[in-house]
C-alpha positions in Angstrom: 0.0 0.0 0.1 1.6 3.3 -1.0 1.9 5.8 1.7 2.2 9.5 1.0 3.8 12.4 3.0 0.4 13.6 4.2 -1.3 10.3 5.0 -2.6 10.0 8.6 -1.4 7.0 10.5 0.3 6.3 13.8 3.5 4.5 14.2 3.6 2.6 17.5 6.9 0.7 17.0 10.1 1.3 14.9 12.6 -1.5 14.3 15.9 -0.2 13.3 19.2 -2.1 12.1 22.3 -1.7 14.3 25.9 -2.7 13.9 26.4 -2.1 17.7 24.1 -1.1 20.5 24.6 -0.2 24.2 22.3 -1.9 26.7 22.6 0.9 29.3 21.8 4.0 27.1 20.3 2.5 24.0 22.9 4.3 21.9 23.4 2.6 18.6 25.6 2.7 15.6 23.7 2.0 12.3 25.2 2.1 8.8 26.4 5.7 9.5 24.3 7.5 6.9 21.5 8.7 9.1 18.5 7.4 7.2 16.9 5.9 10.3 17.2 9.2 12.0 15.7 11.1 8.9 12.8 8.6 8.8 12.3 9.3 12.5 12.5 13.0 12.1 10.1 13.1 9.1 7.5 10.9 10.9 7.7 12.8 14.2 7.5 16.2 12.4 4.4 15.0 10.5 2.8 13.8 13.6 2.9 10.1 12.6 4.9 9.1 15.7 5.2 10.4 19.1 8.9 10.6 20.0 8.2 10.3 23.8 6.1 7.1 23.5 7.0 5.3 20.3 9.0 2.2 21.0 12.4 1.7 19.2 13.6 -1.9 18.9 16.8 -3.3 17.3 17.7 -6.9 16.6 21.4 -7.8 16.8 23.7 -10.8 17.6 24.9 -11.0 21.2 28.4 -10.0 20.3 26.9 -6.6 19.0 25.8 -5.6 22.4 28.6 -3.4 23.8 29.1 -1.5 27.1 31.2 1.4 25.9 28.9 3.7 24.1 28.1 6.5 26.6 25.0 8.6 26.3 27.1 11.8 25.8 28.5 10.6 22.4 25.0 10.7 20.8 24.3 13.6 18.6 21.0 15.5 18.9 19.5 13.7 16.0 20.5 10.1 17.0 17.6 7.8 17.9 18.3 5.5 20.8 16.7 2.2 21.3 14.3 1.1 24.0 14.5 -2.7 23.5 17.3 -4.9 22.2 16.5 -8.4 20.9 19.3 -11.0 20.4 19.1 -14.7 19.7 19.6 -15.4 23.5 17.8 -12.5 25.2 15.7 -9.4 25.2 17.1 -6.3 26.8 14.9 -3.3 28.0 17.3 -0.3 28.2 17.0 1.1 31.7 18.6 4.5 31.2 17.6 5.3 27.6 18.9 8.6 26.2 16.3 11.1 25.2 14.8 10.6 21.7 14.9 13.6 19.1 11.7 15.0 17.4 11.6 16.6 14.0 14.1 17.2 11.3 17.3 19.0 12.1 17.6 21.0 9.1 20.8 22.7 10.3 22.4 19.2 10.2 21.1 18.1 6.8 23.7 18.7 4.1 22.4 20.1 0.6 23.9 16.8 -0.9 21.7 14.6 1.3 18.7 16.9 0.7 19.3 16.4 -2.9 19.0 12.7 -2.6 15.7 12.5 -0.7 12.7 13.9 -2.6 10.3 13.7 0.4 12.7 15.9 2.4 12.9 18.4 -0.5 9.1 18.5 -0.7 8.7 18.9 3.1 11.3 21.7 3.2 9.6 23.6 0.4 6.0 23.1 2.1 7.5 24.6 5.5 9.2 27.4 3.8 6.2 28.3 1.7 3.9 28.1 4.8 6.2 30.1 7.1 7.6 32.6 4.6 11.1 31.8 6.1 14.0 29.9 4.7 15.0 26.8 6.8 18.8 26.5 7.8 20.9 24.1 5.9 23.7 21.8 7.1 27.3 21.9 6.1 28.4 20.4 2.7 29.4 16.8 2.8 30.9 14.3 0.3 28.3 11.4 0.4 29.8 7.9 0.1 29.1 5.9 -3.1 26.1 3.8 -2.4 23.5 1.8 -4.0 20.7 2.9 -1.7 17.6 4.1 -3.4 15.6 7.0 -2.2 13.4 4.8 0.1 10.5 7.3 -0.1 10.2 7.0 -3.8 9.8 3.2 -3.5 6.4 1.7 -3.3 6.1 1.0 0.5 4.8 -2.5 0.9 3.3 -4.6 3.7 5.8 -6.6 5.5 5.6 -10.4 5.2 7.4 -11.0 8.5 5.7 -11.4 11.8 7.0 -9.5 15.0 7.9 -12.7 16.6 10.3 -13.7 13.9 11.9 -10.3 13.1 15.4 -11.5 14.1 15.4 -14.3 11.6 13.4 -12.9 8.6 13.8 -9.2 8.8 17.2 -8.6 10.4 18.7 -5.4 8.8 15.4 -4.1 7.4 13.8 -0.8 8.5 10.4 -1.8 9.6 7.7 0.5 11.1 4.6 -0.9 12.8 1.4 1.0 13.2 -1.9 0.0 14.6 -3.5 -0.3 11.3 -0.8 -0.9 8.8 2.6 -2.6 8.9 5.0 -0.7 6.6 8.5 -1.9 5.7 11.0 -0.3 3.5 14.2 -1.9 2.0 17.4 -0.5 3.5 
């Protein structure tokens, strides 16, 4: 089912991929390109998720759970996790760092903005509505990648079940809402 920028739905649970995650603060390292944070920012800005109450879950192997990622190393746009699921255990993060809300335009480079149509559209709408130009982030050299603009893909219903996420959807960005389960390839 395609989902547009202005569709109304509520995301109750976000599953993010991680290469390492801290069980004390929920700090995580993903692929390093910030797409999970941008998705979170867009959804919270549009009112599709509540940053204070929407759960964030990651699935990793036990070896990817690390103790040396202090909360202070998170940047203001990083999304920490509430729950870590490994093959041997489920960890509820006791001292989770605060979650961000909205898009941090001052961190978004013109190069990344040029890659993601939904962000350009959203930025243009806000600037037209407010009559003010939003800040822009510093220039960056983006790594060569074969990622597609995930928001230009047809979003499709996930075939995996929540209880088998680790085995069948590991590494995929999956958003769960009460009415629709949406997954996008990462």
